[in-house]
C-alpha positions in Angstrom: 0.2 0.5 -0.5 1.6 3.3 -1.1 1.7 6.2 0.7 -1.3 7.8 -0.8 -3.6 5.0 -0.2 -2.4 4.3 3.2 -4.5 5.6 6.3 -3.0 8.8 8.2 -1.5 9.6 4.5 -2.8 12.4 2.1 -6.7 11.5 0.3 -5.6 14.3 -2.4 -3.1 12.0 -4.7 -6.1 9.1 -4.7 -9.0 10.9 -4.4 -7.2 12.8 -8.3 -6.9 9.5 -9.7 -10.5 7.9 -9.2 -11.8 11.3 -10.8 -8.3 12.3 -13.1 -9.7 11.2 -16.8 -6.9 12.2 -19.7 -9.9 12.6 -22.3 -7.0 15.0 -25.0 -7.0 13.6 -28.1 -10.6 10.9 -27.6 -11.7 12.2 -31.0 -8.8 11.3 -33.1 -8.7 8.0 -31.1 -11.4 6.4 -31.9 -11.3 8.1 -35.1 -8.0 5.5 -36.2 -9.3 3.1 -33.6 -13.0 2.0 -35.5 -11.7 3.8 -38.9 -15.2 6.1 -38.2 -15.1 10.0 -38.9 -15.4 11.5 -35.3 -18.0 14.7 -35.9 -18.7 15.9 -32.3 -18.4 15.4 -29.1 -20.5 15.9 -25.7 -19.1 15.2 -22.2 -22.8 13.7 -20.7 -21.0 12.7 -17.4 -17.4 12.2 -15.9 -15.9 10.8 -17.9 -18.7 9.9 -20.1 -18.7 11.4 -24.1 -21.7 10.6 -26.7 -19.7 10.6 -29.6 -21.6 11.7 -32.7 -20.2 9.8 -35.8 -20.4 10.8 -39.8 -22.6 7.9 -40.6 -25.3 5.5 -38.4 -25.6 6.1 -34.7 -23.9 7.4 -31.9 -22.0 5.9 -29.8 -20.7 6.3 -26.0 -17.2 6.7 -24.8 -16.6 6.2 -21.4 -12.9 6.7 -20.6 -11.8 5.3 -17.3 -9.3 6.9 -14.1 -5.8 5.0 -15.3 -6.3 4.0 -11.8 -8.5 1.3 -13.1 -7.1 -2.0 -14.7 -7.8 -2.7 -17.6 -9.1 -6.3 -17.3 -12.2 -4.1 -15.7 -12.2 -2.5 -18.6 -12.8 -5.8 -20.3 -15.3 -6.9 -18.1 -17.5 -4.7 -18.3 -17.6 -5.7 -22.4 -18.1 -9.3 -20.7 -20.5 -8.5 -19.1 -22.9 -6.5 -21.6 -22.5 -9.4 -24.0 -23.7 -11.5 -21.3 -26.7 -9.6 -21.0 -27.2 -8.9 -24.8 -27.0 -12.9 -24.7 -29.7 -13.0 -22.4 -32.3 -10.2 -23.8 -32.0 -7.9 -20.5 -32.1 -4.5 -21.5 -29.0 -2.7 -21.3 -26.5 -0.5 -23.4 -25.1 -3.0 -25.5 -20.7 -2.4 -27.1 -21.0 -1.0 -30.3 -18.5 -2.7 -31.2 -17.1 -6.7 -31.7 -13.7 -4.6 -29.9 -15.0 -1.9 -27.5 -12.5 -2.0 -25.6 -9.2 0.4 -26.5 -6.5 2.0 -24.7 -5.9 6.1 -24.7 -3.5 7.4 -22.2 -2.9 4.5 -20.3 -7.4 4.4 -19.4 -9.6 1.7 -21.2 -12.2 3.2 -22.9 -15.1 1.3 -24.0 -17.7 2.8 -26.4 -21.0 1.6 -27.2 -24.4 2.1 -28.1 -25.3 5.5 -27.4 -29.3 4.9 -26.0 -32.0 7.4 -27.8 -34.9 8.3 -25.1 -35.3 10.6 -22.0 -34.6 10.9 -18.0 -37.0 8.4 -16.4 -40.0 10.1 -15.1 -40.9 10.4 -11.1 -43.7 7.6 -11.3 -44.0 5.0 -9.4 -44.5 3.0 -13.0 -41.0 3.9 -12.6 -39.6 1.9 -9.4 -42.3 -0.9 -10.3 -40.5 -1.1 -13.3 -37.2 -0.5 -12.4 -38.5 -3.3 -9.2 -38.8 -5.7 -11.8 -35.9 -5.4 -14.2 -33.6 -5.8 -11.2 -35.3 -9.3 -10.0 -34.8 -10.5 -13.2 -30.8 -9.8 -13.4 -31.0 -11.2 -9.0 -32.4 -14.2 -10.4 -29.2 -14.8 -12.7 -26.3 -16.4 -10.5 -23.8 -14.8 -12.2 -21.9 -18.5 -12.5 -18.4 -17.1 -13.8 -18.6 -13.3 -13.7 -16.0 -11.2 -11.8 -17.0 -10.0 -8.3 -18.9 -7.1 -8.4 -21.1 -4.0 -6.9 -19.0 -2.1 -5.4 -19.9 1.6 -6.6 -17.5 2.8 -8.9 -16.2 6.3 -7.4 -15.0 5.3 -4.7 -13.5 1.5 -5.9 -12.4 -0.2 -8.6 -13.2 -3.5 -8.2 -14.9 -5.4 -6.7 -18.0 -5.8 -4.1 -19.1 -3.8 -0.8 -16.3 -5.0 1.1 -13.9 -3.3 -0.9 -15.8 -0.5 -1.1 -16.3 0.1 3.0 -12.4 -0.4 2.7 -11.8 2.7 0.1 -14.4 4.8 2.0 -11.9 4.5 5.6 -8.9 4.9 3.7 -10.3 8.1 1.8 -11.4 9.1 5.6 -9.1 8.3 7.2 -6.3 9.8 5.7 -8.9 12.7 5.0 -8.6 13.5 8.9 -13.0 12.9 8.5 -14.5 11.7 12.8 -12.5 9.7 14.3 -16.9 8.6 14.7 -18.2 8.6 10.9 -15.8 5.8 10.2 -17.4 4.0 13.1 -20.0 4.2 11.8 -18.6 3.4 8.1 -16.7 -0.2 9.6 -19.7 -1.1 11.2 -21.8 -1.9 8.0 -23.0 -5.1 6.8 -21.3 -6.8 3.8 -23.3 -9.3 3.7 -20.5 -10.9 1.8 -22.4 -14.4 4.0 -25.3 -14.0 2.1 -27.2 -14.9 -1.3 -24.6 -13.9 -3.5 -26.1 -12.7 -7.8 -26.0 -10.5 -10.4 -26.0 -7.7 -9.7 -25.2 -3.5 -10.3 -24.6 -1.3 -7.8 -26.6 1.8 -8.5 -30.3 0.3 -10.1 -31.6 3.4 -9.9 -33.2 5.9 -11.9 -30.6 7.9 -13.3 -28.6 4.7 -14.3 -32.2 4.3 -16.6 -33.5 5.6 -20.0 -36.9 5.4 -20.7 -37.5 5.1 -24.8 -40.2 6.2 -26.7 -41.9 2.8 -26.3 -42.6 3.4 -22.7 -39.3 0.8 -21.2 -36.4 1.7 -19.2 -33.0 0.9 -20.1 -30.3 0.1 -17.7 -27.2 1.5 -18.7 -23.4 1.8 -17.0 -22.9 -1.3 -15.9 -18.7 -0.2 -14.4 -18.4 -1.7 -11.3 -21.4 -4.9 -12.5 -20.5 -8.6 -11.4 -21.4 -10.7 -8.8 -21.8 -10.3 -6.0 -24.1 -9.8 -2.6 -28.4 -9.8 -4.8 -29.0 -7.8 -0.9 -27.2 -4.4 -1.6 -27.6 -3.6 -5.4 -31.8 -4.3 -4.1 -31.2 -1.8 -1.0 -30.2 1.0 -2.3 -32.7 1.2 -4.8 -35.3 0.2 -1.5 -33.3 3.7 -0.3 -34.2 5.2 -3.2 -37.9 4.8 -4.1 -38.5 5.4 0.3 -37.0 8.1 0.9 -39.4 9.8 -1.4 -42.1 7.4 -0.4 -42.9 4.1 1.8 -45.4 3.2 -0.6 -43.1 3.2 -3.6 -41.5 1.0 -1.4 -44.2 -1.9 -1.5 -43.8 -0.9 -5.7 -40.5 -2.3 -6.2 -41.2 -4.9 -3.3 -44.3 -5.7 -5.2 -42.2 -6.5 -8.5 -39.2 -8.0 -7.9 -41.0 -10.4 -5.6 -42.0 -12.0 -8.2 -38.1 -12.8 -9.9 -36.6 -13.4 -7.4 -38.1 -13.9 -3.3 -34.6 -13.3 -0.6 -34.0 -15.5 2.2 -35.1 -15.0 6.0 -31.7 -13.8 6.7 -31.7 -11.3 3.7 -34.7 -9.9 5.0 -33.5 -9.8 8.8 -30.1 -7.8 7.7 -32.1 -5.3 5.2 -31.6 -2.0 7.1 -27.7 -2.2 6.9 -27.9 -2.9 3.3 -30.3 -0.6 3.3 -27.9 1.5 4.7 -24.8 1.3 3.2 -25.1 3.7 0.1 -26.3 7.1 1.4 -23.3 6.4 4.1 -20.4 5.4 1.9 -21.8 8.2 -1.4 -21.6 11.1 2.1 -18.6 9.7 2.7 -16.8 10.3 -0.7 -18.1 13.7 -0.4 -16.6 14.8 2.9 -13.8 13.2 1.9 -14.1 14.9 -1.8 -14.7 18.0 0.7 -17.7 18.6 -0.5 -19.9 17.4 2.1 -18.3 18.6 6.4 -17.4 15.7 8.4 -19.3 16.8 11.7 -22.6 17.3 9.7 -22.2 13.9 7.7 -21.3 11.8 11.5 -24.9 14.1 12.9 -26.9 12.9 10.7 -26.2 9.7 10.5 -28.5 8.4 13.0 -31.2 9.6 11.3 -30.1 8.4 8.5 -30.1 5.0 10.1 -33.5 5.0 11.6 -34.9 6.4 8.2 -33.4 3.3 6.7 -35.1 0.9 9.7 -38.3 2.1 8.9 -37.8 1.6 4.5 -36.3 -2.2 5.9 -39.8 -2.2 8.4 -42.1 -1.7 5.3 -39.7 -3.6 2.4 -40.1 -6.7 5.0 -44.1 -6.0 5.6 -44.8 -5.9 1.7 -42.5 -9.6 0.9 -44.8 -10.7 3.6 -47.8 -10.3 2.2 -49.7 -12.4 -0.7 -48.7 -12.7 -3.8 -50.4 -10.7 -6.4 
Protein backbone atom coordinates (compact mmCIF):
# COMPACT_ATOMS: atom_id res chain seq x y z
CA UNK A 1 0.00 0.00 0.00
CA UNK A 2 1.54 3.31 -1.03
CA UNK A 3 1.51 6.53 0.96
CA UNK A 4 -1.42 7.95 -0.98
CA UNK A 5 -3.62 5.02 -0.06
CA UNK A 6 -2.48 4.34 3.49
CA UNK A 7 -4.48 5.54 6.51
CA UNK A 8 -3.05 8.74 7.88
CA UNK A 9 -1.60 9.81 4.51
CA UNK A 10 -2.78 12.52 2.18
CA UNK A 11 -6.01 11.64 0.43
CA UNK A 12 -5.52 14.19 -2.34
CA UNK A 13 -3.43 11.83 -4.48
CA UNK A 14 -5.91 8.94 -4.32
CA UNK A 15 -8.97 11.16 -4.69
CA UNK A 16 -7.43 12.88 -7.69
CA UNK A 17 -6.56 9.56 -9.33
CA UNK A 18 -10.09 8.25 -8.83
CA UNK A 19 -11.50 11.32 -10.56
CA UNK A 20 -8.79 11.96 -13.16
CA UNK A 21 -9.57 11.51 -16.85
CA UNK A 22 -7.27 12.58 -19.69
CA UNK A 23 -9.61 12.92 -22.64
CA UNK A 24 -7.31 14.96 -24.86
CA UNK A 25 -7.24 13.38 -28.28
CA UNK A 26 -10.26 11.15 -27.65
CA UNK A 27 -11.88 11.97 -31.01
CA UNK A 28 -8.73 11.15 -32.92
CA UNK A 29 -8.17 8.00 -30.91
CA UNK A 30 -11.65 6.69 -31.69
CA UNK A 31 -11.30 7.66 -35.36
CA UNK A 32 -8.02 5.77 -35.69
CA UNK A 33 -9.10 2.79 -33.61
CA UNK A 34 -12.43 2.18 -35.34
CA UNK A 35 -11.93 3.82 -38.72
CA UNK A 36 -14.81 6.26 -38.17
CA UNK A 37 -15.22 9.99 -38.67
CA UNK A 38 -16.03 11.63 -35.34
CA UNK A 39 -18.07 14.78 -35.90
CA UNK A 40 -18.66 15.75 -32.29
CA UNK A 41 -18.13 14.88 -28.62
CA UNK A 42 -20.60 15.84 -25.90
CA UNK A 43 -19.61 15.10 -22.29
CA UNK A 44 -22.59 13.53 -20.50
CA UNK A 45 -20.83 12.82 -17.20
CA UNK A 46 -17.30 12.61 -15.87
CA UNK A 47 -15.37 10.77 -18.58
CA UNK A 48 -18.57 9.77 -20.42
CA UNK A 49 -19.05 11.17 -23.93
CA UNK A 50 -21.71 10.97 -26.59
CA UNK A 51 -19.80 10.37 -29.82
CA UNK A 52 -21.37 11.76 -32.98
CA UNK A 53 -20.28 10.01 -36.17
CA UNK A 54 -20.61 10.93 -39.83
CA UNK A 55 -22.67 7.79 -40.41
CA UNK A 56 -24.76 5.53 -38.23
CA UNK A 57 -26.08 6.03 -34.72
CA UNK A 58 -24.04 7.80 -32.03
CA UNK A 59 -21.86 5.91 -29.60
CA UNK A 60 -20.99 6.45 -25.95
CA UNK A 61 -17.33 6.39 -24.96
CA UNK A 62 -16.42 5.84 -21.31
CA UNK A 63 -12.90 6.85 -20.37
CA UNK A 64 -11.88 5.24 -17.08
CA UNK A 65 -9.19 6.56 -14.72
CA UNK A 66 -5.72 5.11 -15.21
CA UNK A 67 -5.93 3.69 -11.67
CA UNK A 68 -8.62 1.26 -12.87
CA UNK A 69 -7.07 -1.93 -14.30
CA UNK A 70 -7.69 -2.48 -18.01
CA UNK A 71 -9.05 -5.94 -17.17
CA UNK A 72 -12.03 -4.23 -15.56
CA UNK A 73 -12.96 -2.52 -18.83
CA UNK A 74 -12.76 -5.89 -20.59
CA UNK A 75 -14.95 -7.27 -17.81
CA UNK A 76 -17.50 -4.53 -18.47
CA UNK A 77 -17.61 -5.55 -22.14
CA UNK A 78 -17.96 -9.24 -21.37
CA UNK A 79 -20.82 -8.54 -18.97
CA UNK A 80 -22.64 -6.47 -21.59
CA UNK A 81 -22.27 -9.36 -24.05
CA UNK A 82 -23.83 -11.73 -21.53
CA UNK A 83 -26.72 -9.37 -20.94
CA UNK A 84 -27.32 -9.11 -24.67
CA UNK A 85 -27.36 -12.89 -25.01
CA UNK A 86 -29.89 -13.06 -22.18
CA UNK A 87 -32.10 -10.37 -23.71
CA UNK A 88 -31.74 -8.04 -20.76
CA UNK A 89 -32.44 -4.35 -21.57
CA UNK A 90 -28.95 -2.92 -21.14
CA UNK A 91 -26.68 -0.81 -23.30
CA UNK A 92 -24.81 -2.81 -25.97
CA UNK A 93 -21.18 -2.84 -27.04
CA UNK A 94 -20.72 -0.66 -30.12
CA UNK A 95 -18.03 -2.80 -31.74
CA UNK A 96 -16.77 -6.42 -31.59
CA UNK A 97 -13.64 -5.03 -29.88
CA UNK A 98 -15.12 -2.28 -27.70
CA UNK A 99 -12.15 -1.76 -25.35
CA UNK A 100 -9.11 0.34 -26.22
CA UNK A 101 -6.42 2.31 -24.38
CA UNK A 102 -5.96 6.08 -24.38
CA UNK A 103 -3.09 7.53 -22.33
CA UNK A 104 -2.96 4.41 -20.11
CA UNK A 105 -6.74 4.61 -19.54
CA UNK A 106 -9.27 2.02 -20.56
CA UNK A 107 -11.93 3.20 -23.00
CA UNK A 108 -15.20 1.35 -23.60
CA UNK A 109 -17.54 2.17 -26.49
CA UNK A 110 -21.22 1.30 -26.36
CA UNK A 111 -24.22 2.15 -28.49
CA UNK A 112 -25.99 5.35 -27.51
CA UNK A 113 -29.45 4.61 -26.10
CA UNK A 114 -31.98 7.13 -27.45
CA UNK A 115 -34.63 8.22 -25.01
CA UNK A 116 -35.12 10.46 -22.01
CA UNK A 117 -34.61 10.38 -18.23
CA UNK A 118 -37.37 8.31 -16.61
CA UNK A 119 -40.26 10.16 -15.02
CA UNK A 120 -40.96 10.14 -11.28
CA UNK A 121 -44.17 8.13 -11.52
CA UNK A 122 -44.56 4.89 -9.53
CA UNK A 123 -44.44 3.01 -12.83
CA UNK A 124 -40.72 3.79 -13.10
CA UNK A 125 -39.78 2.15 -9.79
CA UNK A 126 -42.16 -0.71 -10.63
CA UNK A 127 -40.23 -1.43 -13.83
CA UNK A 128 -36.92 -1.08 -12.01
CA UNK A 129 -38.09 -3.51 -9.33
CA UNK A 130 -39.11 -6.06 -11.94
CA UNK A 131 -35.86 -5.68 -13.91
CA UNK A 132 -33.74 -5.96 -10.77
CA UNK A 133 -35.63 -9.10 -9.77
CA UNK A 134 -34.87 -10.52 -13.22
CA UNK A 135 -31.21 -9.62 -12.87
CA UNK A 136 -30.93 -11.13 -9.40
CA UNK A 137 -32.49 -14.35 -10.65
CA UNK A 138 -29.24 -14.86 -12.61
CA UNK A 139 -26.59 -16.56 -10.42
CA UNK A 140 -23.77 -14.86 -12.31
CA UNK A 141 -21.54 -17.92 -12.31
CA UNK A 142 -18.18 -17.25 -13.90
CA UNK A 143 -18.66 -13.48 -13.72
CA UNK A 144 -16.08 -11.27 -11.98
CA UNK A 145 -16.77 -10.05 -8.43
CA UNK A 146 -18.78 -6.83 -8.48
CA UNK A 147 -21.23 -4.57 -6.75
CA UNK A 148 -18.94 -1.77 -5.56
CA UNK A 149 -19.71 1.83 -6.47
CA UNK A 150 -17.01 2.65 -9.00
CA UNK A 151 -16.41 6.19 -7.71
CA UNK A 152 -15.09 4.62 -4.50
CA UNK A 153 -13.59 1.27 -5.51
CA UNK A 154 -12.04 0.40 -8.88
CA UNK A 155 -12.99 -3.27 -8.52
CA UNK A 156 -14.72 -5.76 -6.23
CA UNK A 157 -17.86 -5.69 -4.16
CA UNK A 158 -19.21 -4.25 -0.90
CA UNK A 159 -16.18 -5.24 1.18
CA UNK A 160 -13.88 -3.36 -1.19
CA UNK A 161 -16.23 -0.36 -1.23
CA UNK A 162 -16.22 -0.19 2.57
CA UNK A 163 -12.44 -0.50 2.68
CA UNK A 164 -12.01 2.25 0.08
CA UNK A 165 -14.32 4.58 2.02
CA UNK A 166 -12.36 3.97 5.22
CA UNK A 167 -9.09 4.71 3.44
CA UNK A 168 -10.39 8.03 2.15
CA UNK A 169 -11.97 8.98 5.49
CA UNK A 170 -8.91 8.11 7.54
CA UNK A 171 -6.54 9.99 5.30
CA UNK A 172 -8.85 13.02 5.01
CA UNK A 173 -8.96 13.52 8.76
CA UNK A 174 -12.70 12.86 9.11
CA UNK A 175 -14.09 12.34 12.63
CA UNK A 176 -13.36 8.94 14.12
CA UNK A 177 -17.06 8.34 14.77
CA UNK A 178 -17.83 8.57 11.03
CA UNK A 179 -15.25 5.89 10.28
CA UNK A 180 -16.80 3.77 13.01
CA UNK A 181 -20.21 4.03 11.31
CA UNK A 182 -18.65 2.75 8.09
CA UNK A 183 -16.65 0.04 9.84
CA UNK A 184 -19.87 -1.33 11.35
CA UNK A 185 -21.57 -1.77 7.95
CA UNK A 186 -22.54 -5.30 6.95
CA UNK A 187 -20.93 -6.27 3.63
CA UNK A 188 -23.42 -9.17 3.31
CA UNK A 189 -20.64 -11.39 1.92
CA UNK A 190 -22.19 -14.55 3.40
CA UNK A 191 -25.64 -13.87 1.92
CA UNK A 192 -26.84 -15.07 -1.53
CA UNK A 193 -24.91 -13.75 -4.51
CA UNK A 194 -26.16 -13.06 -8.01
CA UNK A 195 -25.47 -10.81 -10.96
CA UNK A 196 -25.68 -7.27 -9.57
CA UNK A 197 -25.57 -3.67 -10.77
CA UNK A 198 -24.24 -1.23 -8.13
CA UNK A 199 -26.61 1.68 -8.91
CA UNK A 200 -29.85 0.21 -10.20
CA UNK A 201 -31.69 3.51 -9.77
CA UNK A 202 -33.47 6.01 -12.07
CA UNK A 203 -30.38 8.08 -13.03
CA UNK A 204 -28.93 4.97 -14.66
CA UNK A 205 -32.05 4.19 -16.68
CA UNK A 206 -33.14 5.53 -20.05
CA UNK A 207 -36.83 5.64 -20.88
CA UNK A 208 -37.38 4.60 -24.48
CA UNK A 209 -40.03 5.86 -26.87
CA UNK A 210 -41.96 2.62 -26.26
CA UNK A 211 -42.09 3.34 -22.51
CA UNK A 212 -39.62 0.69 -21.39
CA UNK A 213 -36.36 1.22 -19.54
CA UNK A 214 -32.81 0.43 -20.63
CA UNK A 215 -30.20 0.21 -17.86
CA UNK A 216 -26.84 1.88 -18.46
CA UNK A 217 -23.50 2.35 -16.66
CA UNK A 218 -22.56 -1.23 -15.78
CA UNK A 219 -19.17 -0.12 -14.43
CA UNK A 220 -18.58 -2.14 -11.28
CA UNK A 221 -21.31 -4.68 -12.03
CA UNK A 222 -20.57 -8.35 -11.52
CA UNK A 223 -21.34 -11.13 -9.07
CA UNK A 224 -21.99 -9.95 -5.54
CA UNK A 225 -24.48 -9.88 -2.64
CA UNK A 226 -27.85 -9.11 -4.18
CA UNK A 227 -29.07 -7.45 -0.99
CA UNK A 228 -26.80 -4.40 -1.45
CA UNK A 229 -28.06 -3.88 -4.98
CA UNK A 230 -31.69 -4.13 -3.88
CA UNK A 231 -30.99 -2.03 -0.79
CA UNK A 232 -30.01 1.04 -2.78
CA UNK A 233 -33.11 0.89 -4.99
CA UNK A 234 -35.28 0.52 -1.88
CA UNK A 235 -33.56 3.53 -0.31
CA UNK A 236 -34.10 5.73 -3.36
CA UNK A 237 -37.75 4.69 -3.53
CA UNK A 238 -38.42 4.83 0.21
CA UNK A 239 -36.77 8.21 0.69
CA UNK A 240 -39.53 9.59 -1.57
CA UNK A 241 -42.42 7.56 -0.18
CA UNK A 242 -42.77 4.31 1.77
CA UNK A 243 -45.58 3.41 -0.62
CA UNK A 244 -42.98 3.14 -3.39
CA UNK A 245 -41.21 0.45 -1.34
CA UNK A 246 -44.31 -1.69 -1.77
CA UNK A 247 -44.22 -1.05 -5.51
CA UNK A 248 -40.57 -2.12 -5.82
CA UNK A 249 -41.05 -5.25 -3.73
CA UNK A 250 -44.25 -6.35 -5.47
CA UNK A 251 -42.45 -6.42 -8.83
CA UNK A 252 -39.10 -7.67 -7.57
CA UNK A 253 -40.55 -10.72 -5.82
CA UNK A 254 -42.13 -11.93 -9.05
CA UNK A 255 -38.64 -13.01 -10.06
CA UNK A 256 -36.60 -13.22 -6.83
CA UNK A 257 -37.61 -13.95 -3.25
CA UNK A 258 -35.32 -12.97 -0.40
CA UNK A 259 -34.25 -15.52 2.20
CA UNK A 260 -35.05 -14.97 5.91
CA UNK A 261 -31.45 -13.99 6.69
CA UNK A 262 -31.57 -11.32 3.99
CA UNK A 263 -34.79 -9.88 5.37
CA UNK A 264 -33.27 -9.71 8.85
CA UNK A 265 -30.24 -7.76 7.61
CA UNK A 266 -32.02 -5.55 5.11
CA UNK A 267 -31.70 -2.29 7.06
CA UNK A 268 -27.90 -2.25 6.89
CA UNK A 269 -27.95 -2.96 3.16
CA UNK A 270 -30.35 -0.03 2.68
CA UNK A 271 -28.15 2.25 4.78
CA UNK A 272 -24.85 1.31 3.16
CA UNK A 273 -24.76 3.12 -0.18
CA UNK A 274 -26.20 6.50 0.92
CA UNK A 275 -23.80 6.54 3.87
CA UNK A 276 -20.81 5.64 1.69
CA UNK A 277 -21.78 8.25 -0.90
CA UNK A 278 -21.84 10.84 1.89
CA UNK A 279 -18.38 9.65 2.99
CA UNK A 280 -17.11 10.03 -0.57
CA UNK A 281 -18.50 13.58 -0.61
CA UNK A 282 -16.66 14.29 2.66
CA UNK A 283 -13.39 12.97 1.25
CA UNK A 284 -13.86 15.08 -1.88
CA UNK A 285 -14.53 18.20 0.19
CA UNK A 286 -18.14 18.45 -0.94
CA UNK A 287 -19.76 17.85 2.46
CA UNK A 288 -18.87 18.67 6.04
CA UNK A 289 -17.69 15.60 7.97
CA UNK A 290 -19.20 16.67 11.29
CA UNK A 291 -22.57 17.31 9.68
CA UNK A 292 -22.59 13.95 7.93
CA UNK A 293 -21.60 12.25 11.17
CA UNK A 294 -24.39 14.01 13.07
CA UNK A 295 -26.94 12.91 10.47
CA UNK A 296 -25.98 9.22 10.64
CA UNK A 297 -28.61 8.43 13.28
CA UNK A 298 -31.37 9.97 11.15
CA UNK A 299 -30.13 8.09 8.11
CA UNK A 300 -30.14 4.82 10.02
CA UNK A 301 -33.69 5.42 11.30
CA UNK A 302 -34.86 6.06 7.74
CA UNK A 303 -33.17 2.84 6.57
CA UNK A 304 -34.89 0.91 9.36
CA UNK A 305 -38.30 2.33 8.42
CA UNK A 306 -37.76 1.38 4.78
CA UNK A 307 -36.58 -2.10 5.79
CA UNK A 308 -39.65 -2.63 7.98
CA UNK A 309 -41.91 -1.59 5.11
CA UNK A 310 -40.08 -3.92 2.74
CA UNK A 311 -40.39 -6.88 5.12
CA UNK A 312 -44.13 -6.33 5.33
CA UNK A 313 -44.31 -6.17 1.54
CA UNK A 314 -42.33 -9.40 1.13
CA UNK A 315 -44.60 -11.11 3.70
CA UNK A 316 -47.83 -10.01 2.00
CA UNK A 317 -49.77 -12.49 -0.17
CA UNK A 318 -48.62 -12.41 -3.80
CA UNK A 319 -50.66 -10.28 -6.14
